[in-house]
N, C-alpha and C positions, 0 to 999 in steps of 0.2 A: 403594489407592494414593493418596497425596496429590496434589493439583493446585494450580497457582498461580491465585489469585483476582485479585491485583493486584500491581503493582510500582511503586516510587518511587525515582527516582535521588537519592541522598543526597550524593554527592561525585564529582567528576571530577578526575583528576590528569593534566593535559595531554592528550596523545594516547595515553597508555600503558594506562590502566585506569580503570574507574568502579566505585563502590560503590553497590549497589542493595539496597533492603529489599523483600522479597517477603512477601505475605500468602498463606498456604497453607490450603487446606481439607483437613483430615485425614480418613482413612477413617471415623472414628467421629463425624464431624460437627463436631468442635471446630476452631478455627482456631489457627494459629501463625505467628509472624514469624520469618523467617530472612534473614540477610545473605548477599549473594553479590557476588563480584568479577567484573565483566565484563572480559574481556581480549581483545585483538586476536590473540593467538597469538604464538609465539616460535619461533625456530630454534635448534637445538643442532648444533654442528659437530664432527666428528672429523677435524681436519686432519692428514693423515698423509703422511709422506715417507720415502723410503728412507734408511738409514744403514748404516754398516759393520757394526753389531750387529743389524741387522734393522729393521723398520719402527718409526718414532718418531712420536709425536703431539705437536703443539704444544698444551700445556696452559697454563692461566693460574693464577697466584697473584693473588688479588684480595680486597680488603677488602670484607666484606659487613656493612653497618651493622646490619641486624636481628640478626645473630649476634654482632656486635662482635668479629669476628676475621677473619683472612685465611684463605681456603680455596683448595684446589686444585680446579679445575673446567675443563670444556671451554669453548671460546668459545661464546657464546650471546647472543641478544638479541631484544628485542621488535620485532615488525613493525608497520608502520602498519596501520590498520584495513582498508584496501583494497590494501595493498602485496602484490605477488606474492611467494610464498615464496622463490623462487630469487633474486630481487632483494635481498630482506632477507638471505639467506644470504651472498651475495657481499659486501654492504656490511658486515655484522657481522664477517666473516672479515678483511676489509681493515682495519677499524677496530681490531680487538682483537689481531690477530697481525701485521699489516703485510704479509700475503700474500693473493694471489687464487688461486683454484683453477680449473683448466681443466675438471675433472670433478666433478660432484656426483652421488652415488648415494643414493637414499632408503633410510633405515634404518627407515622407518615413523613412526608418531605415538604420542604418549602424552599422557594427561591427568595433569599432575603433582599436582593437588590437587582432585579432583572433588567433595569435600565442601565446598569453599570457593569455587572458581572454575571458570568455563567455559574457562579457558585450554587451548589445544591446542598442543603442541610438536611441530614437524616436525624429525626427526633426519636428518642427512646425513653421509655419508662424503665428505670433500673431498680430492681428489687432484690431482697434477700442480701443486704449489704453486710460485708465483713471487713475488718481492717486488713489492708494489704497495700501499704504506701509504696509509691515509686518516687524517685526524685523528680521535682517539677522543673519547668523551663527556667533558666537563669534569669530571664528578664521579667518574670511574673512574681509579684508579691500578692499572694492570695490569702484571704481569711475565710475559712469555712464557717457559715452561719446557719445552723439548723432553724427552720422556720415552719410553723404550722401551714399545712396545705390550704386550709380555709382562709387564713390571712393572706396568703399569696394570691388566691383567687380573687379576693376583694381588691387587693392592690392592683391586679391586672385590669380589673374593671374600672377602678376609680382614678387611674392615672398615676398612682405613686410608683408603679413599676413601669419603667420606660423602655427597657430592652425588648425589642420586638421578638427575638427568638425565644426568650424566656416566657413572654406573654403567651405566644402561640402554644408552646410545649406544655405550659402549666394548664391552660384551658383545655387542651386535648387530653391531658392526663386526668383532670377532674372528670371529664366526660367519660373516658374509658372506665375509670374506677366506679362511676355511678352505674355503669352497665353490668358490673360483676355481682 
């Protein structure tokens, strides 16, 4: 198994992430350089509320510059390096949807890109929503789109929903809610 010999910080983007270059010792004795993104972690939220047609989720339509397109995704955001997970969850929910949640239920954690980054995402079902907006990030143009949970589940399975964090969180929420 390879092991890290040394690391060098190459770049830091504010408080959100850092780019690191690692020197690895390979099992056969050779060395190799690998880049890594250090990340403080992020939250992903499934904000759900009752509707006449059944549970609906507050989804977002948001421009993602890396993809150069608008995508459909769940509210999510990067936490501060030492910020408590639930503090981040409530802040991001208020900034991105204009609602706060009375109840957060853990849907577990995922590594979204373990070959590239140490980012850990904490997934939450957010319930008992009430309006409580906070100003959003300057660089985000977000449209809140309420959608039926059943439609989102279908979209997760048939490929119309492409955002991995949203797919995992929605399917876990569906499973958890079916257990109640």
